[in-house]
C-alpha positions as CSV (number, residue, x, y, z in Angstrom):
1,M,-0.2,-0.2,0.1
2,S,1.5,2.8,-0.9
3,K,1.9,6.2,1.8
4,K,-0.6,8.7,2.2
5,R,0.2,11.9,1.6
6,I,-0.4,14.0,5.1
7,L,-1.2,17.9,4.7
8,I,-0.9,19.7,8.2
9,F,-3.0,22.8,9.1
10,A,-1.9,24.4,11.9
11,S,-2.0,27.9,13.8
12,G,0.3,27.9,16.7
13,C,2.7,25.4,18.3
14,G,2.2,22.5,16.5
15,S,2.7,19.9,19.3
16,N,-0.1,17.4,17.5
17,A,1.5,17.8,14.3
18,E,4.7,16.9,15.7
19,A,3.3,13.7,17.2
20,I,1.7,12.8,13.6
21,H,5.2,13.6,11.8
22,E,7.1,11.4,14.1
23,A,4.8,8.5,13.7
24,T,5.1,8.7,9.6
25,V,8.8,9.0,10.4
26,N,8.8,5.8,12.9
27,G,6.5,4.0,10.5
28,T,3.3,3.6,12.8
29,V,1.5,6.1,10.4
30,N,2.0,4.8,6.2
31,G,2.2,8.3,5.7
32,T,4.3,11.0,4.6
33,V,3.7,14.6,6.1
34,V,4.1,16.6,2.6
35,G,3.2,20.1,3.7
36,V,2.3,22.5,6.5
37,I,-0.2,25.2,5.7
38,C,-0.3,28.1,8.2
39,D,-2.1,31.2,8.9
40,H,0.2,32.8,11.0
41,A,3.6,34.2,10.2
42,D,5.0,33.6,13.5
43,A,3.7,30.3,14.6
44,Q,5.9,28.1,16.1
45,V,4.8,25.2,13.6
46,L,6.6,26.8,11.1
47,G,10.0,26.0,12.7
48,R,8.9,22.5,13.1
49,A,8.3,21.8,9.5
50,A,11.8,23.7,8.4
51,R,13.2,20.9,10.6
52,W,11.3,18.5,9.0
53,G,12.6,19.5,5.8
54,V,8.9,20.0,4.8
55,P,7.5,23.0,2.8
56,A,5.0,25.4,4.2
57,T,2.6,28.0,3.2
58,V,1.5,31.3,5.0
59,L,-1.9,32.5,4.4
60,E,-2.9,35.0,6.8
61,L,-6.3,36.5,6.8
62,K,-5.5,40.3,7.3
63,S,-3.5,40.1,3.8
64,F,-7.0,39.4,2.0
65,E,-9.8,41.2,0.8
66,N,-12.3,39.5,2.7
67,K,-12.9,35.6,4.2
68,D,-13.9,34.4,0.6
69,A,-10.7,35.3,-1.0
70,F,-8.6,34.0,1.7
71,N,-10.6,30.5,1.7
72,E,-10.4,30.2,-2.0
73,A,-6.1,30.7,-1.5
74,I,-6.6,28.0,1.0
75,L,-8.1,25.9,-1.2
76,K,-5.9,26.5,-4.3
77,A,-2.5,26.1,-1.6
78,A,-4.0,22.8,-0.2
79,E,-4.7,21.5,-4.0
80,S,-1.2,22.3,-4.8
81,Y,0.0,19.8,-1.8
82,K,-1.9,17.0,-3.8
83,P,-3.1,15.2,0.0
84,D,-4.7,12.3,0.6
85,L,-5.3,13.4,4.0
86,I,-5.8,16.8,5.4
87,C,-5.1,17.1,9.5
88,L,-6.0,20.3,11.6
89,A,-3.7,20.2,14.3
90,G,-4.6,23.2,16.4
91,Y,-5.9,25.2,13.2
92,M,-8.0,28.2,14.7
93,R,-10.1,28.6,12.0
94,I,-13.5,26.8,10.7
95,C,-12.6,25.3,7.2
96,G,-14.6,26.9,4.2
97,E,-17.0,24.9,2.8
98,N,-15.0,24.8,-0.3
99,L,-12.0,22.7,1.6
100,I,-14.4,20.6,2.8
101,H,-16.4,19.9,-0.2
102,A,-13.3,19.1,-2.3
103,F,-11.9,16.7,0.5
104,P,-14.8,14.9,1.6
105,N,-14.1,12.9,4.5
106,K,-10.8,13.4,4.2
107,I,-10.0,15.9,6.9
108,L,-9.5,15.0,10.2
109,N,-9.7,17.4,13.5
110,I,-8.9,17.0,17.0
111,H,-11.3,18.7,19.8
112,P,-10.5,19.0,23.4
113,A,-13.7,17.8,24.8
114,L,-15.7,14.8,24.4
115,L,-18.2,16.0,21.2
116,P,-20.8,16.6,20.9
117,S,-20.5,18.6,24.4
118,F,-18.7,21.4,24.2
119,R,-18.3,22.6,20.8
120,G,-16.2,25.9,19.6
121,L,-13.5,27.8,21.3
122,H,-12.5,27.4,24.7
123,A,-13.9,23.9,25.4
124,Q,-11.7,23.0,28.6
125,R,-13.2,26.2,29.9
126,Q,-16.7,25.0,29.3
127,A,-16.0,21.9,30.6
128,V,-14.7,23.6,34.3
129,E,-17.6,26.1,33.9
130,A,-19.9,23.0,33.6
131,G,-19.0,21.5,36.5
132,V,-18.5,17.9,34.7
133,K,-16.7,15.2,36.1
134,V,-15.0,13.8,32.5
135,A,-13.6,15.5,29.9
136,G,-11.5,14.5,27.5
137,C,-10.7,14.8,23.5
138,T,-12.0,13.8,20.1
139,V,-10.8,13.2,17.0
140,H,-13.4,13.7,14.1
141,F,-13.7,14.3,10.4
142,V,-14.3,17.6,9.2
143,G,-18.1,18.3,8.4
144,T,-19.6,21.9,7.6
145,G,-21.0,22.6,10.9
146,L,-19.1,23.6,14.3
147,D,-17.3,20.5,15.2
148,D,-20.3,18.2,14.0
149,G,-18.6,15.7,11.6
150,P,-18.6,11.8,12.2
151,I,-16.4,10.7,15.4
152,I,-13.4,8.7,15.0
153,T,-12.4,8.0,18.5
154,Q,-12.2,9.8,21.9
155,V,-10.3,9.4,25.5
156,A,-12.0,10.8,28.7
157,V,-9.9,12.2,31.6
158,P,-11.4,13.0,34.9
159,V,-11.9,16.2,36.0
160,Y,-10.9,17.4,39.5
161,D,-12.6,19.8,41.8
162,D,-9.6,22.0,41.7
163,D,-9.1,22.3,37.9
164,T,-8.6,24.8,36.0
165,E,-8.9,25.8,32.6
166,E,-5.1,25.4,32.0
167,T,-4.4,22.1,34.3
168,L,-7.8,20.5,32.7
169,S,-6.0,21.4,29.1
170,D,-2.7,19.8,30.3
171,R,-4.4,16.9,31.0
172,I,-6.3,16.5,27.8
173,L,-3.3,17.4,25.8
174,Q,-1.4,14.2,26.9
175,Q,-4.2,12.3,25.5
176,E,-4.4,14.2,22.1
177,H,-1.3,13.1,20.6
178,P,-1.6,9.6,21.0
179,A,-5.3,10.0,20.0
180,Y,-4.9,11.8,16.9
181,V,-2.0,9.3,16.1
182,R,-4.2,6.3,16.0
183,A,-6.7,7.9,14.3
184,V,-4.4,8.8,11.7
185,T,-2.8,5.4,11.5
186,A,-6.2,4.1,10.9
187,F,-7.1,6.5,8.0
188,C,-3.8,5.6,6.4
189,A,-4.4,2.0,6.5
190,D,-8.1,2.5,4.8
191,Q,-9.2,0.8,8.3
192,L,-12.1,3.5,8.6
193,K,-15.6,3.0,7.3
194,I,-17.9,5.9,7.5
195,E,-22.2,5.3,7.3
196,G,-24.1,8.1,8.1
197,H,-22.9,9.7,11.1
198,H,-21.2,6.6,12.4
199,V,-17.4,5.7,12.0
200,S,-15.9,2.0,12.3
201,G,-12.7,0.5,12.2
202,M,-11.0,1.8,15.5
203,H,-11.8,-1.4,17.8
204,G,-9.1,-2.7,19.3
205,R,-6.7,0.2,18.8
206,K,-4.6,1.2,21.4
C-alpha cells in the first residue's frame, strides 16, 4: 500500500503536528507529511516544518480582501500539495465549505472535549465551568457545521475539583497526541468506514 500524503493545517505550536510527523517517521503511520499550511507567520509550527525539511505555506487572513478570497487561497494551496489526508492540528479557523467539499471525508480534526459536548472555542473552560466530572478529546472528520463531523475516536480524562482551564488542558493534551496518531494510523491503513454519522474501524486500537 502506497504511503498517504498528509497535509498539516496549524495555527500555533504544532505539538499534535509533531506527534503525527514523528509517527510517519517511525513507521507507525503509513504516510508522509508533505506540507504545512499556517495562518500565522510567527507560529512555532513553521519552525517544526523547517526542521522536518517540509515545505510550508503561510496565508494570513489580513492579507486578503475578504474571507472568501482567503478561503479560495487556502483551497488552492491545499490542492497544490495533492494530499490524501488533511490533519487540522491546532488550526484555529473554521474551514471554508469549499475546502470541505473538495476533500470529502479526508479532513480530520482533534477537539479538546468529548463531542458533541462543548463545541467551539475554549472547550476546556466550558467543561470546568459546567462542572462536569469527565472531559477528554475527540478526533473526528470535519463537516460543514461546527465540530459536528463523524466521530472517529474519543479519550476521557477525569476533571478534578481544583482544576482550572490550564490544568485540564494539560491533562487532555497528554491524551490528544496518541489519540490523533491512532486515528491517522487507521485512516492511512484504509481501515475507517463511514456509514451516516457512524465511523467503524477503530475497535481494539490502543
